[in-house]
N, C-alpha and C positions, 0 to 999 in steps of 0.2 A: 457346300452343295455344288455339284457341277451343273452345266447348262441343261443336260437332259433331265436331271432330277428336279431342277427348278421348273422346267416346262411341264413335267408331270404334275407337280404340285399346283401350278397355275390352272391346269385343266381340272384338277380335283376341286379347286376353290371356285371355279366359274359357275355361273348360273344363267339360264335362259332369260330370266327377268332382267338381270343386270346387262346381259348382252344386248337385249332388245333396246334398253334405255340408251346404252352407249351408241348403238347403231343409229338411233334417232338423232343423236348429236353428231353424226358423221363418221363414226368408226367403221372400218371395213374389215372384211375377212382377210386373214385368219384372226379370230378373236374368241376367247373363252368367256369373257364377261366376269371379270374379277373386281370386286370392290377395292378401292384404293386403301381403305382402312384395313382390309384383310391382308393386302400386300405388306403393309407396314407392320401388322401384328405378327404375321406368320413367316415372312420371307426376308424382309430387308436386312435384318441382323445376321441372317444365315449366309448372306453373299459377301464373302471376304475378298474374292478375287476379281480384279478389274477386268481380266480377260473374260470372265463369265458375263459381266455387265455388257461388254462389247458384243459378245456372241448373242446375247439376248436381243439386242437391238437389231442385229443382222437377220434375225429370223423373220422380221416383217410382221410378227404377231403384235396386235395392239397392246395386249396386257404385258407382254414381254418387253416391249419398247418403253412402256410407262415405268415398269420396274427397273429397267436399265437406267432410266433417268434418276430414279430414287437412290440408286446404289453406286453410280459412277462418280468419281471425283472430277468435277469440271476442270480443275487446274491441270489435270493430266490429259485432257482432250486437246488435240491439235486443231488448227483451223481447217485442215483438210478433212479431218474426221467429222467435224461439225457441218461442213458443207455437204459431205456425203450423207450424213444423217438427215439433213434437211430434204435431200432428194429422195431417200428411201423411207421416210416417215410413213406410217400406215395411213394417216389422214391429217387434215389441217389441225385437228386438236392436238396431235402429237407434235406437230411443228411449233405450235404456240406454247403449249404447256410444258413440253420437254426440251426440244431443241433450242428454242428462243431463250428459255429460262437458264439452261446450262450455259449457252453462249454469253449471256449477260454477266456471268460470274468469271469470265475469262479476261485476260489482258487485251484481247482483240475484239471486245464486245461491240464497240461502235463501228469498227472496220467491217465486221461481218454484217451488222445491222444495215449499213449503207449499201453493202454489196447486194443483200437480199431486197432492199427497197428499190434498187435499180432494175430488178427483174421484170419481165413482162408477164410472169406467171403469178396468179393471184395468191396462192398459198405461200409463195416465197416472199412476196411483198408483206403479207401478214406476218411472216416470221421476222422480217426486218423491223417493222414497227413494234411488234411485241418485244423483241430483243432490246431495242433502245429504251422502251418504256420500263422494262425490268431493270435495265442498267441504271436508270435514274433513281429507282427505288433502293439501290444498293450503294452506288458510288459516293464517295465523299464529295461534297459540293465543289471543293477546290479543284477536283479532277475533271469536272464536267465542263464542256465547251459551251459557254452561255450563248455565244452568238450563233452557234450551230443549232442549238435547241430552239432559239428564237426564230430562226429561219424555218425550221421544221414546223413550228406552230403556225407561222404565216402560210406555209404550204397547205396545212390542214384547213385553215380558215377559208382559203380560196377554193380548195379542191375536194373537200370531204364528201359533199353531196353528189359529186360526179364520179367518185371512186367506185371500184368494183365492190360488190356486196359485202364480203367479209372484211375487206380492207377498211371500209367505213367503221366497222366495229373496233378494229385495232387502232385506227387513228383517234377515235373517240377516247379509247383507253390511254393513249399517249397524252392527250390533254389532261385527263384526270391524274395521271401519274406525275406530270409536270407540276400541277397545282398542289398535289399531295406531298411530293417528296423533294421538290427543288424550290425553296423559298425565293431565290433571286428572280424567278420568273412567275411567281404566284399571281401577280396582278395581270400579267400578260395572259396567263392560262385562264383566268377568270374572264377576261375580255373575249378571248377566243371562244370559250364555252358559251358565253352569252350570244355571240354572233352566229355560232353554228346551230344553237338550239337543239331540239330533239333530232336525233339521227335515226333514220329508218333503215333497218336491216332485216332481210328475210331470214328468220331463224328456223325455218322449216317446221316440222311437226313437233315443236317443243314449246314449253311455257317460258322459255328464256326471253328476257327483255334487254334492250340496250339502255344502260344507265344514263340518266340526264347529267351531263358533266357539271353543270352549275350546281345542282342539288348535292352531288357527291362531294365536290370541293367545299361547299358551304358547311357540310356536316363535319368534315375534317377540321375546318377552321374553328367551328364551335367546340370541338373536343380538344382544341389546342394541340393538335398532332401534326401540324404542317412541318415537314422536314424530318420527321421521325423515320429513320431508315429501317429497312428490313435486313435480317441476317442472311436469308436465303431467298432466291427468286423461285426456286422449285418447291412445291408443296404436295 
């Protein structure tokens, strides 16, 4: 399928109900409102050309950008492309779910994460924390910089409650991902989770809640799943 054909199919698959739900979670126009399950069922396997995936992201359409993330090979994305994608993402959800997840699967995951963390723009900082958290869920333990992650945990412990609204959420996720996927700092993650307690984030007109890091990590421990890595960051 070429890009125009994919866009036509996305429009056909969209619904007002799904569109309204996604917009409540921060998606912006242009958007058709396509369920992710329908993208996977009807479109993902039909997109064979990486050029099409790139063109889909460039449209700025929410659904097209999500589909681009599902079909692009992250190993073929350059740093410059990912930096650009972070800038032109339809909304923070695309930054976190697509751009950060793809970046986490590249050789320059932590480099990009730290670049975004250093930004003054809230959604870029989100992208950075989300990227690094996803990286922890994928990378072999021996490749992870323990002292750097330790320092980031201490940063969160001191600053999370004064951080910008959505950054508090991704910082909390970073603590959870450290405790879940990186055994060398499990005890540190537990300590930080206890000290920060419940993190309060304005989730808008949604039923979404911020997970309590201590409870989440405890459940992972109970299931004996600490350190069990994921195959992909994007889903």
